C-alpha positions in Angstrom: -28.4 37.9 42.5 -30.0 39.5 39.1 -29.1 37.1 36.4 -30.1 36.6 32.9 -30.3 32.9 31.8 -28.8 32.7 27.8 -31.5 31.2 25.6 -29.1 28.8 24.0 -26.6 26.4 26.3 -23.4 27.4 26.5 -20.9 24.7 25.4 -17.5 24.0 26.8 -15.2 26.7 26.8 -18.2 29.0 25.6 -18.2 31.0 28.6 -21.0 31.8 31.5 -24.3 30.3 30.3 -26.1 33.6 32.8 -25.2 36.9 32.4 -25.3 38.9 35.9 -26.7 42.1 35.6 -25.6 45.5 38.0 -24.7 48.9 37.4 -22.2 48.1 34.7 -24.8 46.7 32.1 -28.5 47.7 33.5 -28.8 50.1 31.0 -27.7 48.4 28.4 -30.4 45.6 28.9 -33.0 48.1 29.4 -31.9 49.9 25.9 -32.8 46.4 24.3 -36.3 46.3 25.7 -36.9 49.7 23.6 -34.9 49.1 20.4 -38.0 50.2 18.2 -37.1 53.4 19.5 -33.3 53.7 17.6 -32.2 55.9 15.6 -32.7 53.9 12.6 -33.0 51.0 15.1 -29.6 50.8 15.6 -27.0 50.9 18.4 -23.7 50.4 19.1 -22.5 48.6 21.6 -19.1 48.9 23.6 -16.9 48.2 26.5 -14.0 46.3 28.3 -12.8 43.2 27.4 -14.6 40.3 28.9 -17.1 42.3 30.1 -20.1 40.2 28.8 -20.6 42.1 25.0 -20.9 39.0 22.8 -23.2 37.6 25.8 -25.1 40.4 25.9 -25.8 40.1 21.6 -26.4 36.5 21.7 -29.5 37.1 24.3 -30.7 40.2 22.5 -30.4 37.9 19.1 -31.8 34.8 20.9 -34.7 36.5 22.3 -35.6 37.5 18.8 -35.5 41.5 19.0 -33.1 42.1 16.4 -30.1 41.3 14.6 -26.5 41.1 16.4 -23.1 41.4 14.4 -20.4 40.7 16.7 -16.8 42.1 16.6 -18.4 44.7 13.8 -15.9 47.3 13.7 -13.5 44.4 12.3 -15.6 44.0 9.6 -14.7 45.4 6.0 -16.8 48.9 6.0 -18.5 47.4 2.2 -19.9 44.5 4.3 -20.7 46.1 7.0 -23.1 49.0 5.2 -25.1 45.9 3.4 -25.2 44.3 6.4 -27.0 47.9 8.0 -29.2 48.5 4.8 -30.6 44.7 5.0 -31.3 45.8 8.5 -33.1 48.5 7.1 -34.9 46.5 4.5 -36.5 44.1 6.7 -37.4 47.0 10.0 -35.4 44.8 12.5 -33.1 46.5 14.9 -29.2 46.1 14.6 -26.8 46.0 17.2 -23.3 46.1 16.2 -20.9 44.7 19.1 -17.1 47.0 18.8 -14.3 46.7 20.6 -13.9 50.4 20.0 -16.5 52.9 21.4 -18.2 55.2 18.4 -15.8 58.2 18.8 -12.5 55.6 18.2 -13.9 53.4 15.6 -11.9 54.4 12.7 -14.4 53.9 9.4 -13.1 54.3 6.0 -16.6 55.1 4.2 -18.5 58.0 4.2 -21.7 56.5 3.8 -21.4 53.9 6.5 -19.6 56.8 8.7 -22.6 59.4 8.5 -25.2 56.4 9.6 -23.7 54.7 11.9 -22.6 58.5 13.6 -26.4 58.4 14.3 -26.7 54.9 16.0 -27.7 54.8 19.6 -24.4 54.4 21.6 -24.1 51.9 24.3 -21.3 51.0 26.8 -20.8 48.5 29.3 -19.2 49.8 32.2 -16.9 48.6 35.6 -18.8 46.7 38.1 -19.8 48.2 41.4 -19.3 46.1 44.8 -23.0 44.4 44.4 -22.4 43.3 40.3 -18.4 42.0 41.5 -20.0 39.9 43.9 -22.5 38.7 41.1 -19.7 37.7 38.8 -17.2 36.3 41.1 -20.7 33.8 41.5 -21.4 33.4 37.8 -17.5 32.7 37.0 -17.7 30.0 40.1 -20.6 28.9 38.7 -19.2 27.9 35.3 -16.3 26.4 37.1 -18.4 24.0 39.3 -17.0 25.5 42.1 -19.3 27.2 45.2 -18.2 30.4 47.0 -20.8 31.4 49.3 -20.9 34.8 50.8 -18.3 34.9 52.9 -15.8 34.5 50.2 -17.0 37.1 48.3 -17.3 39.7 51.0 -13.4 38.4 51.3 -12.9 39.1 47.5 -14.7 42.0 46.5 -13.4 44.3 48.8 -9.7 43.0 47.6 -10.1 41.8 44.3 -9.5 44.5 40.7 -12.6 46.2 40.3 -13.0 44.8 36.2 -14.6 41.9 34.9 -11.4 40.5 33.5 -9.8 41.0 37.0 -13.1 38.9 38.0 -12.7 36.1 35.7 -8.5 35.9 36.5 -9.6 35.5 40.0 -12.0 33.0 39.6 -9.8 30.8 37.8 -6.4 31.3 39.8 -9.2 30.0 43.1 -10.1 27.2 40.9 -6.6 26.3 39.8 -5.3 26.8 43.3 -8.0 24.2 44.9 -7.6 21.6 42.2 -3.3 21.7 43.3 -4.0 21.5 46.2 -7.1 18.9 46.0 -9.3 21.1 48.1 -12.2 23.3 48.1 -11.4 27.0 48.0 -10.7 28.5 51.9 -9.4 31.7 53.0 -6.2 30.7 52.4 -6.9 29.7 48.8 -8.5 33.0 48.4 -5.4 34.9 49.6 -3.2 33.1 47.8 -5.2 33.3 44.6 -5.2 37.3 45.0 -1.8 37.3 45.3 -1.0 35.3 42.0 -3.5 37.4 39.9 -1.6 40.4 41.0 2.0 39.2 40.2 0.6 37.2 37.1 2.7 37.5 34.4 1.0 35.0 32.1 -0.9 36.5 28.8 -4.0 38.7 29.5 -7.3 37.0 28.2 -8.9 38.5 25.3 
């Protein structure tokens, strides 16, 4: 399994303390190593919900590679423009995390739009089979569960092929295991898969 340990310990509810590295995010991590070459030393990171964008930004900032602004698309344009200018003055790389890809990010301030239009676009994609297995292991580890290779071999071909789908699935396995007071078994894996397929609960944000 390829993972990156976060430099800060994750507190309760803070999410995984490790980042699974795979097909969906390897290009992003490679780009982080070349932040000095980014246009205006600025990059915009987007991707699906719960795909680890904030964790990647946290790792980027804590590694000393530059500044990261999470939910940058929710900031006031003028405030964000000032942050961009400060980064230019300091010569530090600036990573902006957005819930929308750059072409879908509505920026009203023309000066900001023109500058961010030149930024390097980075995107987290959907995971392949190998990364799905790693994500299952990471979320199980976060919950103090052990899911061995037989579990991932069974779950990967059957689970929703997305970051949020894996998170929901491992949550369902944990819940059923606690309710039945037994370690996860194939019966629990199967019931968890059925539960998330028919889950009517509000989606994780």
